[in-house]
C-alpha positions as CSV (number, residue, x, y, z in Angstrom):
1,M,58.6,92.9,5.8
2,S,61.7,94.7,5.2
3,V,62.1,98.4,6.2
4,V,62.2,99.3,2.5
5,E,58.7,97.7,2.3
6,W,57.4,99.3,5.7
7,K,58.6,102.5,4.2
8,Q,56.3,102.0,1.3
9,L,53.2,100.8,3.6
10,E,53.7,104.3,5.6
11,Y,53.6,106.5,2.0
12,L,50.2,104.2,0.8
13,I,49.0,104.9,4.2
14,D,49.6,108.6,4.1
15,L,48.3,108.4,0.7
16,T,44.8,107.4,1.0
17,K,43.9,108.5,4.6
18,P,42.2,111.7,3.4
19,F,40.2,109.3,0.9
20,S,39.3,107.4,3.7
21,F,38.4,110.0,6.2
22,F,36.1,111.9,3.9
23,T,34.4,109.1,2.6
24,S,33.5,107.9,6.6
25,S,33.0,111.3,7.6
26,I,30.2,111.8,4.7
27,G,29.3,108.4,5.5
28,K,28.3,109.5,8.8
29,T,27.1,112.6,8.0
30,K,23.0,113.0,8.7
31,G,22.6,116.1,6.9
32,P,23.0,117.0,2.7
33,T,26.3,117.2,1.6
34,I,26.1,118.4,-2.1
35,Q,27.9,122.0,-0.6
36,H,30.9,120.0,0.1
37,V,31.5,118.3,-3.1
38,Y,34.0,121.0,-4.4
39,G,35.6,121.4,-1.2
40,V,36.4,117.8,-0.8
41,Y,37.9,117.4,-4.6
42,D,39.9,120.4,-3.7
43,Q,41.3,118.9,-0.4
44,L,42.0,115.9,-2.1
45,F,43.5,117.1,-5.4
46,N,45.7,119.1,-3.2
47,H,46.7,116.3,-1.2
48,L,47.6,114.5,-3.9
49,A,49.8,117.4,-5.3
50,H,51.8,117.7,-2.1
51,C,52.4,113.8,-2.2
52,K,53.7,114.1,-5.5
53,K,55.9,116.9,-4.9
54,L,57.3,115.3,-1.7
55,L,58.2,112.0,-3.5
56,L,59.6,113.7,-6.4
57,Q,62.3,115.4,-4.0
58,K,63.3,111.6,-3.0
59,K,62.9,110.0,-6.4
60,H,66.6,109.5,-6.9
61,R,66.8,107.8,-3.4
62,H,64.8,104.7,-4.2
63,T,63.6,103.0,-7.2
64,W,60.1,101.9,-5.8
65,I,59.5,105.7,-5.6
66,Q,59.0,106.0,-9.3
67,S,56.0,103.2,-8.9
68,M,54.6,105.5,-6.2
69,I,54.5,108.5,-8.2
70,D,53.2,106.7,-11.4
71,A,50.0,105.5,-9.0
72,I,49.5,109.3,-7.8
73,D,49.1,110.2,-11.5
74,A,46.8,107.2,-12.2
75,S,44.8,108.4,-8.7
76,N,44.9,111.7,-9.8
77,A,43.5,111.2,-13.5
78,K,40.7,108.9,-11.6
79,L,39.8,111.6,-9.4
80,Y,39.9,114.3,-12.1
81,D,37.2,111.9,-14.3
82,H,34.8,111.8,-11.5
83,F,35.5,115.3,-10.5
84,T,34.4,116.4,-14.2
85,K,31.2,114.7,-13.8
86,T,30.2,117.1,-11.4
87,Y,30.1,119.9,-14.4
88,K,27.4,117.5,-16.5
89,D,24.1,117.4,-15.8
90,L,23.8,118.1,-12.5
91,G,26.9,120.6,-12.6
92,S,24.5,123.7,-11.9
93,Y,23.2,122.0,-8.7
94,Y,26.6,121.4,-7.1
95,G,27.9,124.9,-7.7
96,I,24.4,126.7,-6.6
97,A,24.9,124.5,-3.6
98,T,28.4,125.7,-2.9
99,L,27.2,129.2,-3.4
100,L,24.6,129.0,-0.9
101,A,26.6,127.3,1.5
102,P,27.7,130.1,3.9
103,E,30.7,129.0,4.8
104,H,31.9,128.7,1.1
105,K,29.9,131.0,-1.1
106,S,32.1,131.4,-4.0
107,D,35.5,130.8,-2.4
108,L,36.1,127.5,-3.7
109,F,35.7,129.0,-7.1
110,S,39.0,131.5,-6.1
111,A,41.8,131.2,-8.5
112,G,44.3,130.3,-5.4
113,S,42.0,127.2,-5.0
114,G,43.5,125.1,-7.1
115,S,44.0,124.1,-11.3
116,W,40.8,121.5,-10.7
117,I,38.5,124.5,-11.5
118,Q,37.4,124.0,-15.2
119,G,38.2,127.6,-16.7
120,D,38.0,130.9,-15.4
121,G,34.7,132.5,-14.5
122,V,33.1,129.2,-13.6
123,D,32.0,131.1,-9.9
124,I,30.5,133.7,-12.2
125,M,28.7,131.5,-14.2
126,Y,26.9,129.5,-11.0
127,E,26.2,133.0,-9.4
128,L,24.6,134.3,-12.6
129,Q,22.7,130.6,-13.0
130,L,21.6,131.6,-9.0
131,D,20.7,135.0,-9.4
132,R,18.5,133.9,-12.5
133,L,16.8,131.3,-10.6
134,F,16.3,133.9,-7.6
135,R,15.0,136.2,-10.0
136,R,12.3,133.9,-11.7
137,Q,11.2,132.2,-8.1
138,Y,11.1,136.0,-6.2
139,A,10.7,138.4,-8.8
140,D,7.4,139.4,-7.3
141,Q,8.4,139.2,-3.7
142,T,10.0,142.1,-2.0
143,M,12.9,140.9,-0.1
144,S,14.8,142.5,2.6
145,T,18.6,142.7,2.0
146,S,19.5,142.7,5.6
147,L,19.9,140.0,8.0
148,K,19.0,139.9,11.7
149,P,21.7,139.4,13.7
150,D,20.2,135.9,15.3
151,S,20.0,135.1,11.5
152,Y,23.9,134.7,11.7
153,Q,23.7,133.0,15.2
154,Q,21.3,130.4,13.9
155,V,23.2,130.1,10.5
156,Q,26.6,129.7,12.7
157,H,24.8,127.0,15.0
158,A,24.0,124.5,12.1
159,L,27.8,125.2,10.9
160,D,28.8,124.1,14.4
161,Q,26.5,121.1,13.9
162,D,28.0,119.8,10.5
163,P,31.9,118.8,11.1
164,L,32.3,118.7,7.5
165,S,31.6,122.5,7.1
166,T,34.0,123.2,9.7
167,L,36.9,120.7,7.9
168,L,36.4,122.5,4.9
169,Q,36.5,126.2,5.5
170,S,37.5,127.8,2.6
171,R,40.3,130.2,1.5
172,K,39.0,133.6,2.1
173,R,39.2,136.1,-0.5
174,K,37.8,139.9,-1.3
175,R,35.1,139.7,-3.5
176,T,34.7,142.5,-5.9
177,S,31.2,144.0,-6.7
178,D,32.0,145.3,-10.4
179,K,31.3,141.8,-12.1
180,R,27.5,142.6,-12.1
181,P,26.3,146.0,-12.2
182,D,23.0,145.4,-10.4
183,I,22.5,144.5,-7.1
184,T,20.0,141.7,-6.2
185,E,19.6,139.7,-3.0
186,V,21.8,136.9,-4.5
187,N,24.6,139.5,-5.2
188,Y,24.1,141.0,-1.2
189,Y,24.4,137.5,0.3
190,L,27.5,136.7,-1.9
191,E,28.9,139.9,-1.1
192,Q,28.4,139.7,2.9
193,R,30.9,138.3,5.3
194,K,31.8,134.7,5.2
195,L,31.1,132.7,8.7
């Protein structure tokens, strides 16, 4: 192989490495991973955008770089096609599972996360669905709105056991409580400190 072909191969390996990593990591995980779906998509979309940006800077140096950029565009389109399916029939499950994951809550839906989110307010939509489900299931029961200190330790221990949670720690953002006038157990949970 020529030096140029080796360089192309290096780019291909760098481009596909996160896809291989997440495929094998999810395959090895023994617990549920639905709460990580949006985090994985976030990482992959950001990776493709970063790779394309780097290649665009070098586009004038080699003719084969345009082929790589075209491949990234095709990959991004295919990934987006798969991603949009999470908004269809089972979309609420993915969104609510993400909100219920203490390491994510609604951070993955924040504006700084990426352009892969379909429209503004998707976090509010999922939060309202979660709140509605919670009220329907537990409206008759009185719930304490404070977690015991050992509850946080149990949650942190569970996170320590899940390597995907550690890898997909979300960007932190301040949440405001002015989106909903009444505070429920769900709202209280979502407002609490991220682990």
